[in-house]
N, C-alpha and C positions, 0 to 999 in steps of 0.2 A: 598207458597214455597214448602210445602209438596206435594200439588197437582201437581206442576211442576215436582218434582222428580218422582212421580208416573207415570205421563204421559211419561216422558223420559224413565223410566224403561220399561213401556209397549211397547213403540216404539222399543226399543232395543231388548226386548224379542221377539216381533213379527217378526222383521227383522231376528233375529237369527233362529227362528223357520222356517221361509220361506226359509232361506238359507240352513238349514238342509234338508228340504223336497226336494229342488231343487237338492242338492248333491246326495241324496238317489235315486231320479229318474234318474239322470244322470248316476249313477253307474248301476242301474237296466237296463237301456236301452241297455247296451252292455253285460250284464252278461251272457245272453243265446243266443247271436248272433252266428249263425252257422259259423264256420270257413270254409275255402275253402274245398269243398267236391267233390267227384267224384261218379257217379252212373251208374249202368248198369240195363237195363230193358228188359224184354220180352214184346213185344207189339202185339196188334191185331188191324188192320185197318178194319173198318166195313163201307163199302160204301152202301151195300144193305139195311141195316136198315135205314140209312139216307134218301135213295131214297124212301123207303116205307113210311116213315113219311111224306115226301113232297107230295107223291101221294095219300095216303089213310088216313093220319091223325094219330096222336099219339094214340088215343083211340083204333083204329083198330089194330095198330101194337102191342100194349100191350095185346090185346085180343088174337091174333093168336100165340103169344109167339115165333115167328121165330127169334126175336132179340137176344135170348139167345143162339142160336146155333153157336158154334165156327167154324163149317164147312163153314159158310157163310163169315168168316173173313180171312184176310191174315195176317200171323204171320211174325214177324221180330225182330230186336234188336235195342235198342237205347242206346246212351251214353250221359251222362250229366255232366256239370260242374255247381256247385251250390255255391253261395256266400251269406252269411247272410248280410242284410243291416241294420237290427235292430232285436230286440227280436222276432218280429212276422212277419217279411218280409224277404223272400229269393228271390233272382233272379237266374233263371236257364237258361243255354244255352244247348239245346238238339239237337243232330243229330240222326235221325232214318233212318233205311232202311228196306225195305221188297220187296219181289218179288210178283208181281200180274199183272193181266190184268186191268190196270187202266182205269176207265170209263171217259176219257177226254171228257168234254162237246162238243157236236156238231161234234165229230170226230168218224169215223168208226173204231171199234175194229177188230184187226186181230186174236184175240183169244190167242195170245202169252203173256207169262208173262215176264215182264222186271222189272228192279230195280227202285223202287220209293224212292227217297231221300227227306227227309223233315228236315228242320232246323227251330227251334223255340226258341225265347227268351221270357220267361214268368216271371211274378211276382207272387209269391205264398204268399198269405196273410193268415197266420196261426191264428187259433182261440186262441191258447195258445202258450206258449214258448216251446223251446226244452227240458225244464226240465220235461215235462210231457210225459208219455209213449204213450199216445193216443192223436193225434193232427190233427184234420180236417183242411183243407185249401181250399181256392178258388184260381183258376188259371186264369189269363188273360195275353194275350201277342200278339206277331206278329210272322209270320212265312213265309217261302218260300219253294217251292218244285221244283223238277226236275224229269221228267219222259221222257226218251228218249230225243227228241228235244223240249219238252214242259216245259216252266218255268212258275211259278205262285206264287201268294201270298195268304195268308189266315190269319184269326184271330182265335187263339185257346182260348176257354173259357170252364172251367170245374170245377170239384171238385176232391179232393184227401184226402187221409188219410195217415198220417205218424205214424209209430209204432217205438218207441225207444226200441231197444233190448240190446244195450250196450251204454256206455257214448257217443261214437262217431259213432255209427252204427245204421242205421235206415232201416226199410222196408217200401216201399211206394206203394200205390195202387192209381191209378188215372184214370179218364175218362175225355176226352175233346170232345167237338163238334167243328169241324174245319170248319169255315165259309169262303167261297171263297171271295176274293176281286179282283180277276182277272179272265179272261174268261177260262183259261186252268186248273182250279182247280175245283174239285167236292166236294160237301158236304160229310163229313164222320165223323164217330166217331173214336177216338183214345183211346185205353185202354192200360194201362201199369202196370206191376207188377215187382218190382225190389228191389235192395239194394243200399243204399247210405253210403259211408264211408267218414268221415271228417278227415282232416289231419291238423296238426299244432295246436297250442294252441289257445283257445278262447281269444279274446281281451277283457280285462276288464279295465274299466276306473279306474285310481288311484285317 
């Protein structure tokens, strides 16, 4: 009888402990989820380094150090809407624009600069939560572009760092390699530096 009571007690204790852990995890899952946020970025599109890597290889490009010259890149602006899905996963929708002579594959360039519009939806997988001031993340997504009458699609993949400067304000730095999935898109690097501001209260489970 005593053994039966002990067994029942242990089962109840174990179930209670498991329930407490599950509740704690459930609360923690939303505790640092980013609320709806808007961001603005200064961007640099680099087609020349991407072409050099494909023609000469990464080792040669790193050796000649041309990749670091911003004069080879086209500057522009980007605007983003960001929503936290969980503690360490954000989804971002970004629209960027820059004026450049876009190297459309298999098309002859007239040397004139026109507006390149690119839209991308990315998942940002963060190493830690927004509670930390330094937060590296990995970016993967899908995107589409428009340059004059040319439309195309690409896959952005890259790395970024988020710096927390205030409770709801972040500075972001990121680099993506944009891989074509249609014929009118060229390989290129996309670098961004900007600020993100969250609005509204963070959702915390009760």
